[in-house]
N, C-alpha and C positions, 0 to 999 in steps of 0.2 A: 343711447346706446351705453352701455354698462362700462363702469370702469373699474379697475383694482382696488381693492380696498384691503387694509392689514387693521386687526384687530388683535386685541389680550382681555384677557378677564381678569380682573383685581381680585386676588383672593385675601380676605382676612386669614390671619395664622395666629389668634390672640398668645399662643403658648407656642413661641418658635421651635423648641426642643421638641416637642411632642408632632411638629409637622402636619396636625390636623388643620383644617380650613374650612370656610364659606366663601363661597361665591359672592362678591359684596358690589362688583362695579364694572364696565368694559369701557375701553379705550379703542376709538377708532379714529382711522387715519387713511383719507384718500388725496394722495399727491395731486392727483390730475384736477379735483374739484378743490384744493387747496381747503381741505374740510379736516381739523382735529379737534374731537370733542370725547366727552367722557360723560358716563351718566353712571349715579351711585344710588344701591338701595342696600342699608343696611338692617339687616332684619335683629332685632334685640334678642327675641325668643331663642334665635338658632345660634348666636353668640354666646347667649348664655350657656347654653346646652354643651360647649367648647368649655368654656371658660365662666362659671359665675361669678367671678370677680373682676371680668373684664371692666372697663369704663367706655359705655359706650358713646359716650358725648367725644372721648378722645380718639379714639377708632376713626367714628365719623369725619373728624377735623383732620386725621388724616386722610382719609380718601377723598376729603374734598381738595385737597392741594393738586390730586390729578386735574380737577374740573378748570382750578385757578392754571397749570401749566398749559394745558391746552389752549385758554383763553389768549396767554401770551401777558406780555408787558411786564413794567417794573414790580407789579405787585406780586408774581411769582416768581421774584428775585432773578439773580443770573440767569438760572434757565430758562426764566420767562421773555428773555432777550433772544435767545438761540432762535435760529429758523426752526418753522413747523417741522420738518421731518427729524431733526436733533430732538426736539423736545420728545416726540413719540420715541426716539431711540432713547433717552430718559426715562422715560416713564415703564418702557419693558424691557431698560437693563436687567436681569436679574440681581437679588439682594436677599439678604438675610434680615426682615423685617417685620413688621405683622404685616403692614400690607406688600404683598409679594403679585407683580404678574407671573399670569400662566405664559406659555411659550406664546411667540405670537404666530397669528392663523393669518388667512387668505380667503378672500372672497371676490364675489364682483357684483355691482350695483348700480342705479341708474340713480339713486337717491341712497346718499350715504347716512343722511339723516334717522329716516323710516330705516334703516338697516343696522343704525345704531339702537335703536329702538326697540327692534325685533331681538337683536341679540340681547337687550339688556332683558324682556319677558322671557327667554329661550333659556338663557345659563343663568340669570342671577334671580329673578322673583320666584319666589315660592310657587311650585305646581296648583294648578288650579285657577 
C-alpha cells in the first residue's frame, strides 16, 4: 500500500544576492512510515561554475546538517530533539542562506527509501 510522503530539494545558493542555485540534496518525510531522511550530492564542478571561490567543504558540511537533523538526537542540537515532523518543518522552512529548501512537494510510495534514492537521481545527480 502506498503512503503519502513530502519532500523538498536542497538547493545550494553560493551567492545569495544573485539567486542562482544548484540542486544538491533531497529531504523526504513519510509520517505514516515514521521515515525522515536526506541524501546529498554536491558537484564541485557545478558549484565552481556558479561561484569559483566557493568553499566546497564548507558547503558540503552545511548540507550534511540536514542528514544529522533527519537522524535526530542530541548530535543535531536542539532541533534534533524535536519530533520527526517538526524536524522536517525546520528543514523545509524558507531561509536566505547558502543552503535553501525548495517548496515542499508530495507523492505516494510503498518504499520511502527507494523514493528518496529515485528523487536524488532525478532531481540532483547530473543527467547521464
